[in-house]
Structures are given as C-alpha cells and as structure tokens.
N, C-alpha and C positions, 0 to 999 in steps of 0.2 A: 271151112276148117283153117285157111291159110289167116283169115282173118282174125280168128279166134287164137292161135298161135303168137300174131301179131299184139293182140291186146294184153296177153299173159307175159310177153316179153317188155313190152312197155312198163306194166306193172311191176314189175320186179327190179325194174332199174329205178323205181322208187323208193326215195328214203322214207323212214317212220313220220319223220316232222313232214316231207310233201305230204303224205298220206293225209295228216290232219287237214290241211286245206289252209294252214294258219300263214304258210309263208305265200300265197297268194296276195297278190296288192290289193289293197283295202280300195282303191278307187281306181275304176276302169277309165282308161284316160279318154272321156268322150269329148274332151274339149282340153285347150292348152290351159285354161283357169284352173281344173282340178289338177293337171299334170304340174303346174308352178306351185299351187298349194300343198301338194304331197312332198315336192321336195323341199319347201319352206319349213315344213313341218318334221323332216327329216333332221334337216340343217339346226333347229332350235333344239330339238332332241341332242344331238351331238354336243351341242354346246352346254347345254345343261348337264349332260353326263361328264364334261369335261372337268367342269366348275367342280361338280363332286369329286371327284377323283382328285382334284388339287386340295381340297378340304381334308379328305381320307388321308393324305399323306403330310398333312401340317398338323403336328401335336398341337392341342388347346386343351388347356386344364378345364377351361369354362364348358365346354363342347366335348366331352371325352367318348361320345358316342359316333363321332363323324365317320371313323374308319366302319364300324358296325352298320352304319346306314347305308354306304357304299355298297359295302359288302352284300348286305341284303336287296340293295336295289337290284346290282349286276345279277344275282341269283334269280330273279324274276324275268330276266329277259331271255325266255325261251318259250316253246309251244306249249310247256305242259302246266308252266307254275299257276298260271289263272284260270285253267281250264272251270275251277269250281266257279267261278263268277257267269260263265255262259252256258252253265248245268240247265239253268231254268229251276222249275218246282214240280219235275214231272214224276220224281221219285222220292219217296221219304227220306232218302240218306241226303237229298241235296239241301233238304230245308233247315235252315238253323234258326236258333231262337236268337232273340235282341243281343242278349251277352254274349253269345258266340259268333254274331257277326261284328259285333264292336270289337272283339279281341282279335278276329280275323284280320278286320282293316287297319287296326291298331299295328299289328304286326307288319303287313303288308306295306302300309306306308310310312312306319318308323315314327307312329305317334304316340304320344303318351297314353296310358292304358288307366283312366283314372279309378278303376277298380283296384289296381293293385295297389297296397299299401306302400308309403316310403317312409324311410327311417329319418327323424327330424331329430336332429343333433341338440338342439335347443332344449329338447323335453327330456329332464333328466332321468326320469323314470323309463324311458324308452328304451329298451335291450336291442342294441345293432343286430346282434344273432338272430332274432325274428325276421329280420330282412337279408340273410344271407344264406349260401348254399353250400354245403361241403362235397356234393358227390362228384368231384371231379378229382377229388385227393387235396383240394387247397379250397381255403376260404374265399368265396367273391359274393360280393353284392348283387341281388337279383336286379336286371334291369326292368325300367318301367316300361318296355315295350312288349314285354311277353316271351320274348325270343328262347332266353335258358328254361323257362315253364316249360314248355313244349314238349321236351324231352328231359325233364329230371330222372335220373336213375334212382334217387331215393322215392318212394313211395306209387313205385309201378306204374310211373307215366311212359316211359321209354316202352316197356313192355307192351301196356297196352294200345300205344302209337304203332307197335310192331304187329301185334294181333289182329287189329281192325283193318291194316294193307294187307295180311295174310287170308283172312276172310273174305275182302273183295276181291282179292284174285283168286280165289277159289271159286268163286260165284261167276266170276266172269268167264273162268275158262269150263266151268261147266255150261254155261250158257252158249258156249261154242260146240256143247255136243262131247267135250272131252270128259273122259272118267279120271277123275282126281282124287288121289288119297292125301288127305291132312294129317300132318306131322307123323308120317310112318314110321313104327318103331322097330328095332335091333335089325335095320338094314345091313349093316356091316358088322353085327357082332359075331359072325361066323368068323371075321378074321381074327379079330381078338376078342375074348368074352367081355371083356369089359369097355369096349366098344359104345360110346354113349352118344355119338354122333346122330343126330335127328333133325334131318334138313325139314322145310315147311311143307314142301309139296313134291307130291310123285303123280306126272302125268303119264297115263298106262296105256293111253293110245293115241299118242300126238300124231297129226295128219302131216303123211310125207316122211315119214321114219319109222324105221324098224326099231330103233332103241327108245326106251323110255326116258323120259325127261325128270331130271330132279332139278327143283327151283328152291333155292334159299332166299329168304326175303332181310330186307335192313333198310332202317329210316334215319338217315345222318345228320345231322345239323349242319347248316351253310356256313357257318363260321368256326368249324372245328380245328384243332392243331395242324390238320396235314395240308391245310389251305394255306399256301406261302404265297400267294398272288390273289391281289384284288380282283383282276378281270379276270379269274380263271376258276369260276365257281364249281366247274365238274369234276376239280381236284378230289373231293372229297368223297364224291360218288364212285371214281374210277380206282380210288385206293380201297374203299371198302369191297368194291367188286374184285379187287386183287387178293384180298384177305379173302374173302369167300370163295375164290378159286381155290387158293392155297390150301383150305382144309377139305375141299368137297372134290375137285376136280380130279387128282390122283385117282382116289378110290374110285369115283364113279367111272371113269374111262377103262379102269381094270374090271369092272364088273357090266360093260357093255352099256353103261348108261350115259346119257348127255348131260351134262351139267351146265345152269344156268344162272346168274346171279340178280335177283331183282333189287336192287336199290335205287331209292329213292330218298331226295332230301326233304327237310321240313318246310322248304319253301314248294314243294310239290314237283321238282325238277327229277324226271324219271331218267334213268341208266339205261344206254343205247341197248342193251341185251334184252331187257324186258320187252323194250319198245319194238325191238324187230323180231321176238318173240310172238307177240300179237299179232303184228302186222302180216306174217308168214303164216301163222294159224288161221287168220280171216281168209285170206287170200283163197290157201288151201280148203278151206270149208264152202267158202262159196262158188269154185272150182269143181268141188264134188257134189253140190246141191244144185244148182244151178246151170251148170256144164258150161258157166263163163263168169270170168270176173270183171265187173263193172266198176269203175275208178269211183263213181258216186256212191255206190253201197260200202266199198273198201273206207271209203271216207267217214260216212255216216256209223258204221259200226266201230272205226277204230277212234272216232270222237267220242262216242257212248262209253267205250272203255277207259280212255283217257277221263274223261268227266268225272266216272265215280272213283277212281283212282286217287284224282284230285281232291275230290268231295270227302274222300275217308281219310285223307291226311289232314285237311284244312278243317273238318270237324271236330278231329283228335285231338288236335295241337289246341283249337279252341277250349274244346271241354277238359284238357291238362291246365290250362289257365286257371279257370274257373274252379277246378277243384284245389289247384295250390292256393289261389288265391283266398279262398275260404278258410284254407289253413293257417293260413298267415294272418287273417283278422282274426280267429279263434284264438292264436296263440297271442297276438298282441292284448286282446281284450282281458287275457284271463292273467297276463303279465301286467296292466295296469289297472284293473280293479282293486287290488290291494293295495294300491297307492292314492291317497286323497288327502289333503288339507278340509276337506268337508265332513266333520265326522259327527256334528249335532243332527241325524236322522234317525229314524227308527230302520228296523232290520229290514223290512218288509220294501222300503224305498231304497235303501243302502246299496250301492254297486257293488260292496264287498262282498255281499251277502250271496246264497244261493238263488233269489229271486229274479235277477236277471239272465238266468240261464232258463228257469224254470217259464220264463215269460218266452224266450226264444223256441225251446222246447215243446211249449203247448200253442204256439202262436196260429197254428191253422184250427186248433180244438178254439181258441177264443174268437177268432173271427167269426165261426160257424153261430157262437152261442152268446153273439153282442147283443143282440135284442132281445136277450133274458133277463126282465127287470126281476130286480128286490123287491117284496113288497112286505 
C-alpha cells in the first residue's frame, strides 16, 4: 500500500511534458564519446538559433520572411509540435497524401511550396488580387510557405481546423471512458434568453471531480498580433486562453462547472490547460481500472493522445493549403484565359472557350475512355 502511494505521489509531481518522455536524454551516456557528441550537437543548435535570431532582427528587403522563418522555428521547439512525425501509420488519421506531406514539410521547414502560385509582376494580365487575402481586415500577400493559408478566415478554413480539433478531443476523451457532449445547446440560456454561448465540449463524468468540465477549443496562428516577442511563441496560446476564460470562466463557476480552454497553435503547440487535463484523467483512469499508476503506461497513453491532436492539426492545415491553392489556380486560370495574342485557332482548341473547363471537369471520364477508338 505504501509503495502504491509513493508511486502515485511521484507521478503527480510529473509535468505533462515529462509524461511524454520527450524531455529524457536522447543518448544514455554509455561512453564519454556519446556524452561529448550530445554536447557538441547542443552547441551547434544554439549557434544556429543565434544566427537565425540575428537575421530575424535585421530588416532585409531581399529576404522579408526572415522574422517569419525564425518565429516558426522557435514555435516548433516544444514537445508536442512534431508529434505527428512520430505517430507512424497505425491509424488512418496519421496517413498523409503526398501533397499533404509536402505542404506540412514546407511549413515546418519554411521552404517554398511550389504548388502555391506566385504573382509575376512582369505579366501584365496577371491580377495581383488573385494572390492576396483580405481576411484580417487588410490586404496582404499570401506567403509562399502556406502559413497564412492554414487558418484563412475566408472560405471556412479556420472553422474546419477548429472542428477537426474538437472532434479529435471528443474521440480521445471518450476513449478514456468519459461521457462527452459535443456542443451542448442552451447551457446558459436560463440566465439570459438570448445567451447563445455554446462551448465545444461538456464532460459529464470527469474522474476525480464532482463538477462537470466545460471545454472550449481554439487553434491560433503562431505569428498572430498578440505575439510581441520572437522567443515567446506561447504568448498567442496564453492570450487566447485568457479570452476563453473571460468568456466562459465566470458563468461556468456560477453554475458549479469547471472551465478549461483547449488552445493549440497551428504548429501543434498545446496549451498547458488541455495537457494537464489529459494527464490528470489518464492517471485517474489507470488508478480506477488497474489499481496502480505505472509511469510507462501513462507515458504511452499521453503520447497517443498528443499524436492524435498533433496529426489532426497538421492534416487539417495541409488540406486547407490544398483547397486554397486549388482556388487560387482556378481564379488565375479564369483571369488569364481571356487574354491572349494568339487568336488564330478554332474554338475547340482556344483557351478562352469552354473547352478547357470541360477538359478539366471530364478528366476522369476521359481517362477511363481513352482506349475507345473512333472507327
């Protein structure tokens, strides 16, 4: 009994990041050579980071994305952002198409995504508005890495990213044996008839608490206006958590509920609140079912949950890039097809006619029927 209590106390002192096991040393220092190698690697990484920070703080008209590059780089230095890379292929949600994987790697490494069309100022008929976005109240060019495309407010991208995260959270909480209501309606309408506040989740039977838990989720961009420091990527997550608490915290407490914000960034960084909630519920679930809480099992379940959340955000962001790239290509094509100096061709071949559209729309049918011969 005393051993069980000791184990429980040791685990409760463990942070969510420690429970992932990602803070453990990569190398077990079996030799002085391996210890020296790790020290050299750490020194090289610090030097690389320092060089990139200097570039980010130095304005350069030839390389306007230096600060964006560095902010993305710093936003990835946490235990959860790259979890989708370690997820394997054990679940369909972990599997990416070739385009999705390319989009994900271009965002992660700040390399040019060649699938995203770019404005060419030397082409007189190329409309610059086709390569811009007004979704934040001001016109800005779409970056060539796909960062802005991940959470477009126009076209439902931000909503799609949010909804995929919410449904993943529901599945994971239910996996732990919890009863979860998705988007409960009229929770606070008895206070005010027109109160339309609708949190994302209501956990009816959380382990270790008599009070039900209300969860509201959000996905924020790593380069938002609330990030005032290049080396503090958590600013955007913390600010969004405070907004959620301001919206739901008081009314939830007044109704005997516990409110938690589940905020993640588009790079996959998870807020402390949602990580702590998962860690707490995993521990209590194991204590209830197994009678003991083994560190190894907590670590495996926590890793599994984080991998699903990371994969959901990454896959949704990559698909948003694909959808917006397709829209940009179609918009540019329709703009350009009416302008040509080559007019000596019949309508069937003309790019300004309906034939190119028919070719695209009937492409699959034409592929299937390509072996049909004319006699």
